[in-house]
C-alpha positions in Angstrom: -14.2 114.7 261.2 -15.4 118.3 261.4 -17.9 120.2 259.3 -16.7 123.4 257.7 -13.8 125.0 256.0 -10.5 123.7 257.3 -7.9 125.4 255.1 -7.5 128.8 253.5 -8.8 127.8 250.1 -11.9 126.3 251.6 -12.5 129.4 253.7 -12.2 131.6 250.5 -14.7 129.3 248.7 -17.1 129.5 251.6 -16.8 133.3 251.7 -17.3 133.5 247.9 -20.4 131.3 247.7 -22.0 132.5 251.0 -23.9 135.3 249.3 -24.8 133.5 246.1 -28.5 133.3 245.4 -29.9 129.9 244.4 -33.4 128.8 243.4 -35.3 127.2 246.2 -37.4 124.6 244.5 -39.6 124.1 247.5 -40.9 127.7 247.1 -41.5 127.5 243.4 -45.1 126.9 242.1 -45.4 124.0 239.6 -46.6 124.8 236.1 -48.6 121.5 236.1 -51.4 120.8 238.5 -50.4 117.7 240.4 -54.0 116.4 240.6 -54.3 116.6 236.8 -50.9 114.9 236.3 -51.9 112.0 238.6 -55.2 111.7 236.9 -53.5 111.5 233.5 -51.0 109.0 234.8 -53.8 106.9 236.3 -55.8 107.0 233.0 -52.7 105.9 231.0 -52.0 103.0 233.5 -55.6 101.9 233.3 -55.6 101.9 229.5 -52.3 100.0 229.4 -53.7 97.4 231.9 -56.8 97.0 229.8 -54.7 96.6 226.6 -52.6 93.9 228.2 -55.7 92.0 229.3 -57.2 92.3 225.8 -53.9 91.1 224.3 -53.9 88.1 226.6 -57.6 87.2 225.7 -56.8 87.7 222.0 -53.7 85.4 222.3 -55.9 82.7 224.0 -58.5 83.0 221.3 -56.0 82.8 218.5 -54.3 79.8 220.2 -57.7 78.0 220.4 -58.5 78.7 216.7 -55.1 77.5 215.6 -55.4 74.4 217.7 -58.8 73.6 216.4 -57.7 74.0 212.7 -54.4 72.1 213.1 -54.0 69.1 211.0 -51.5 66.5 212.2 -49.8 64.1 209.8 -48.4 60.9 210.9 -44.9 60.2 209.7 -44.1 56.8 208.3 -41.2 56.3 210.7 -43.1 57.2 213.9 -43.7 53.7 215.1 -40.8 51.7 213.6 
Protein backbone atom coordinates (compact mmCIF):
# COMPACT_ATOMS: atom_id res chain seq x y z
CA UNK A 1 0.00 0.00 0.00
CA UNK A 2 1.58 3.25 -1.08
CA UNK A 3 0.95 6.79 0.00
CA UNK A 4 0.02 9.37 -2.59
CA UNK A 5 -2.09 9.77 -5.69
CA UNK A 6 -2.25 6.60 -7.75
CA UNK A 7 -4.64 7.43 -10.58
CA UNK A 8 -5.28 10.51 -12.73
CA UNK A 9 -8.26 11.80 -10.67
CA UNK A 10 -6.29 11.60 -7.43
CA UNK A 11 -3.39 13.44 -9.06
CA UNK A 12 -5.74 16.23 -10.18
CA UNK A 13 -7.20 16.49 -6.68
CA UNK A 14 -3.74 16.67 -5.14
CA UNK A 15 -2.76 19.40 -7.59
CA UNK A 16 -5.99 21.33 -6.92
CA UNK A 17 -5.72 21.27 -3.12
CA UNK A 18 -1.93 21.62 -2.90
CA UNK A 19 -2.11 25.40 -2.80
CA UNK A 20 -5.23 25.78 -0.66
CA UNK A 21 -4.78 27.77 2.53
CA UNK A 22 -6.12 26.27 5.72
CA UNK A 23 -6.21 27.52 9.29
CA UNK A 24 -3.45 26.11 11.42
CA UNK A 25 -5.08 25.85 14.83
CA UNK A 26 -1.75 25.41 16.58
CA UNK A 27 -0.72 28.94 15.63
CA UNK A 28 -4.00 30.59 16.64
CA UNK A 29 -4.18 32.39 19.96
CA UNK A 30 -7.07 31.40 22.19
CA UNK A 31 -9.72 33.96 23.09
CA UNK A 32 -9.95 32.46 26.60
CA UNK A 33 -7.08 32.37 29.05
CA UNK A 34 -6.47 28.68 29.81
CA UNK A 35 -5.54 29.39 33.45
CA UNK A 36 -8.82 31.25 34.03
CA UNK A 37 -10.77 28.46 32.31
CA UNK A 38 -9.12 25.79 34.47
CA UNK A 39 -9.76 27.92 37.57
CA UNK A 40 -13.44 28.27 36.66
CA UNK A 41 -13.75 24.53 35.99
CA UNK A 42 -12.04 23.78 39.31
CA UNK A 43 -14.39 26.14 41.17
CA UNK A 44 -17.43 24.51 39.54
CA UNK A 45 -16.20 21.00 40.36
CA UNK A 46 -15.49 22.00 43.95
CA UNK A 47 -18.94 23.56 44.35
CA UNK A 48 -20.59 20.47 42.86
CA UNK A 49 -18.62 18.16 45.18
CA UNK A 50 -19.66 20.26 48.19
CA UNK A 51 -23.30 20.22 47.09
CA UNK A 52 -23.21 16.43 46.76
CA UNK A 53 -21.73 16.09 50.27
CA UNK A 54 -24.36 18.48 51.65
CA UNK A 55 -27.13 16.53 49.91
CA UNK A 56 -25.84 13.29 51.40
CA UNK A 57 -25.72 14.77 54.91
CA UNK A 58 -29.22 16.20 54.46
CA UNK A 59 -30.53 12.80 53.32
CA UNK A 60 -29.01 11.15 56.40
CA UNK A 61 -30.56 13.78 58.69
CA UNK A 62 -33.98 13.45 57.04
CA UNK A 63 -33.81 9.66 57.29
CA UNK A 64 -32.98 9.94 61.00
CA UNK A 65 -35.87 12.35 61.65
CA UNK A 66 -38.31 10.16 59.74
CA UNK A 67 -37.11 7.03 61.53
CA UNK A 68 -37.47 8.70 64.94
CA UNK A 69 -41.01 9.90 64.22
CA UNK A 70 -42.23 6.70 62.58
CA UNK A 71 -45.15 4.98 64.24
CA UNK A 72 -45.46 1.29 63.58
CA UNK A 73 -48.84 -0.40 63.89
CA UNK A 74 -49.17 -4.11 64.51
CA UNK A 75 -51.58 -5.80 62.21
CA UNK A 76 -54.02 -8.30 63.68
CA UNK A 77 -52.92 -11.08 61.34
CA UNK A 78 -49.20 -10.73 62.01
CA UNK A 79 -48.86 -13.62 64.47
CA UNK A 80 -51.62 -15.98 63.37
